[in-house]
C-alpha positions as CSV (number, residue, x, y, z in Angstrom):
1,T,0.3,-0.1,-0.1
2,L,1.3,3.0,-1.1
3,K,0.4,6.1,0.9
4,P,1.1,9.8,-1.1
5,I,2.6,12.9,0.8
6,S,2.8,16.5,0.0
7,P,5.7,18.4,-1.8
8,W,6.0,20.2,2.0
9,Q,6.5,16.8,3.7
10,Y,8.8,15.2,1.3
11,H,10.9,18.3,1.6
12,Q,11.1,18.0,5.3
13,K,12.0,14.1,5.5
14,A,14.9,14.8,2.5
15,Y,16.0,17.9,4.7
16,E,15.7,15.4,8.5
17,Y,17.6,12.5,6.0
18,W,20.6,15.5,4.8
19,V,21.0,16.4,8.6
20,R,21.3,13.4,10.1
21,Q,24.1,12.5,7.0
22,N,25.9,15.2,8.4
23,R,25.5,14.1,12.3
24,D,27.0,10.9,11.3
25,M,29.9,12.5,9.0
26,V,30.9,14.6,11.9
27,D,30.6,11.6,14.5
28,R,32.8,9.7,12.5
29,L,35.6,12.5,11.6
30,S,35.6,13.4,15.7
31,E,35.5,9.7,17.0
32,N,32.3,11.4,18.6
33,R,33.4,13.9,20.2
34,I,31.9,17.0,18.4
35,G,28.2,17.4,18.2
36,Y,26.8,18.8,14.9
37,L,23.2,20.7,14.6
38,H,21.4,22.6,11.7
39,I,19.0,25.8,11.9
40,Q,16.9,25.3,9.9
41,S,15.3,28.7,10.0
42,M,15.3,31.6,12.3
43,G,11.9,31.1,14.0
44,H,11.2,29.8,17.5
45,R,10.6,26.1,16.1
46,S,14.2,26.1,15.0
47,L,15.3,28.3,18.0
48,E,13.3,25.0,20.3
49,S,15.3,22.6,18.5
50,F,18.5,23.8,19.3
51,R,17.9,24.6,22.6
52,R,16.9,20.8,22.6
53,E,19.8,19.3,21.2
54,M,22.5,21.9,22.6
55,F,21.2,21.6,26.6
56,G,20.1,18.3,26.3
57,I,20.9,15.8,23.5
58,Q,24.3,16.8,22.4
59,Y,25.0,18.4,25.9
60,E,27.9,16.1,26.5
61,K,29.9,16.5,23.0
62,E,33.2,18.4,23.7
63,A,32.5,21.2,20.8
64,M,29.7,21.6,18.4
65,I,28.8,23.0,14.9
66,I,26.3,25.3,14.1
67,D,25.1,24.9,10.5
68,V,23.1,27.8,9.0
69,R,23.7,27.1,5.6
70,G,20.9,26.9,3.3
71,N,18.7,28.9,6.2
72,P,16.0,31.6,4.8
73,G,16.2,34.2,7.7
74,G,14.1,35.3,10.5
75,Y,14.6,37.0,13.9
76,I,15.8,34.6,16.2
77,H,20.1,35.6,16.3
78,N,19.9,37.5,19.7
79,E,18.8,34.4,21.3
80,L,21.2,32.1,20.0
81,I,24.0,34.9,20.9
82,Q,22.8,35.0,24.7
83,H,22.9,30.9,24.3
84,L,26.5,31.2,22.9
85,T,27.9,34.5,25.4
86,G,27.3,35.3,29.2
87,E,30.3,35.3,31.3
88,R,30.1,33.1,34.1
89,F,29.1,34.9,37.5
90,G,28.6,31.8,39.8
91,W,26.9,28.2,40.1
92,S,24.1,26.6,41.8
93,K,24.1,22.9,43.0
94,A,20.9,20.5,43.4
95,R,21.6,17.8,46.2
96,L,23.0,14.7,44.5
97,E,24.0,16.5,41.4
98,D,26.8,18.1,39.5
99,P,27.3,21.8,40.0
100,R,25.6,24.1,37.7
101,D,27.3,27.8,36.2
102,Q,24.9,30.6,36.4
103,P,23.9,32.3,33.9
104,D,22.9,28.9,33.2
105,Y,21.9,27.4,29.4
106,V,25.5,28.8,27.8
107,W,27.5,27.0,25.8
108,R,30.6,27.7,27.1
109,K,32.5,24.5,24.9
110,P,34.2,25.6,21.3
111,S,32.0,25.9,18.6
112,V,32.2,27.0,15.0
113,V,29.7,28.4,12.6
114,L,28.7,27.3,8.9
115,I,27.7,29.5,6.2
116,D,27.2,29.6,2.6
117,E,25.7,31.5,-0.2
118,R,22.2,30.2,0.5
119,S,22.1,32.0,3.9
120,F,19.7,34.7,4.0
121,S,18.4,37.8,6.4
122,D,19.1,36.8,10.1
123,A,21.2,34.0,9.0
124,E,23.7,36.3,7.9
125,V,23.3,38.8,11.1
126,F,23.8,35.9,13.1
127,P,27.1,34.7,11.8
128,N,28.2,38.3,12.1
129,G,27.0,39.0,15.5
130,Y,29.1,35.3,16.2
131,Q,32.1,36.5,14.5
132,E,32.2,40.5,16.0
133,L,32.0,38.9,19.3
134,G,34.6,36.7,19.3
135,I,32.5,33.3,20.1
136,G,34.3,31.0,17.3
137,K,35.5,31.1,13.9
138,V,32.7,31.2,11.0
139,I,33.3,28.9,8.1
140,G,32.1,28.7,4.7
141,M,31.3,30.7,1.7
142,P,30.4,34.7,2.0
143,T,26.8,34.6,2.6
144,F,23.7,36.1,0.1
145,G,23.4,39.4,1.3
146,G,19.8,39.8,1.7
147,V,20.1,41.5,4.9
148,I,17.1,44.5,4.6
149,G,14.3,44.2,6.8
150,T,11.2,44.7,5.2
151,G,7.4,46.6,6.5
152,G,4.7,47.7,4.1
153,F,0.7,48.5,4.6
154,H,-2.1,47.5,2.7
155,M,-3.5,49.5,0.0
156,L,-7.1,50.7,-1.0
157,N,-7.0,48.1,-4.1
158,G,-6.3,45.0,-1.6
159,A,-2.7,44.7,-2.6
160,W,0.0,44.8,-0.6
161,F,3.1,46.9,-0.6
162,R,6.4,46.3,0.6
163,L,8.9,48.6,1.9
164,P,12.8,48.8,2.9
165,W,12.5,49.4,6.7
166,V,15.6,48.5,8.4
167,G,19.2,48.2,8.0
168,W,21.5,46.3,9.7
169,Y,25.4,47.2,10.1
170,T,28.0,45.8,11.0
171,R,30.2,46.9,14.2
172,D,32.6,49.1,11.8
173,G,29.6,50.2,9.9
174,R,29.3,48.0,7.2
175,N,26.0,47.9,6.1
176,M,25.4,43.9,5.4
177,E,22.7,44.8,2.7
178,N,24.6,43.6,-1.0
179,T,27.6,42.6,1.5
180,G,26.3,39.8,3.9
181,A,28.8,37.7,6.3
182,I,31.9,37.0,5.5
183,P,33.8,33.9,7.0
184,D,36.9,33.8,8.5
185,I,37.9,30.5,6.7
186,M,37.2,30.6,2.8
187,V,35.7,26.8,2.0
188,E,33.8,26.6,-1.1
189,R,32.5,23.5,-1.8
190,A,32.9,21.4,-5.3
191,P,29.7,20.3,-7.4
192,T,31.0,16.5,-7.1
193,E,30.9,16.3,-3.2
194,Q,27.6,15.2,-3.0
195,S,27.7,12.9,-5.1
196,E,31.0,11.6,-3.0
197,G,29.2,12.0,0.4
198,R,31.8,14.3,1.4
199,D,31.1,17.9,2.9
200,S,34.5,19.5,2.5
201,Q,33.0,22.7,4.6
202,I,32.2,20.1,7.3
203,E,35.6,18.6,7.3
204,R,37.2,21.6,7.9
205,A,35.1,22.6,10.6
206,V,36.3,19.3,12.1
207,T,39.5,19.6,11.6
208,E,39.3,23.7,13.5
209,L,37.5,22.0,16.6
210,L,39.5,19.3,16.8
211,S,42.7,21.5,17.1
212,E,41.1,23.5,20.2
213,L,40.8,20.4,22.0
214,P,42.9,18.0,24.4
């Protein structure tokens, strides 16, 4: 018996399969020392998935690859940055449990961010902030450069008129529209890599993180 699925369901299953392949690749290359998570979009469902992976499922990993390649954007860069920064001011300890740093739910182990030409909007703002704050290295290719925030209003004839509304700038004043985020380490994927089961950007990310681990 065959049961049809919608194009969206097919896309989601293909996406989940791709993420599992990437995670298996990182486990193999790092001998299970490094975690991998992909942020599908910059929305709250992806933010909850990020928190579940980072502070639950993969919390015992020694380092983390945060992948925003192919991410169309949204608006959660502030929350992501907060989970990756935060100076330790103390700790708490529950009975029969290990001490917990304060503030909690902050990833203090090594990490890198992967970007590519299909990272859009907030998926460009986030890696730039990650880079500006010196949290870790950004690896991959320059992002698309579609960063400007838009707004708009309904016209009398029922049409929606959309306008550029908010500009996004780097710390030194560079407009990210048309320039995007620039990686610290440039790695371009060859067209043959997918059929070969390789990902040179992930490979470089694993190499960089392993160099930071004991």
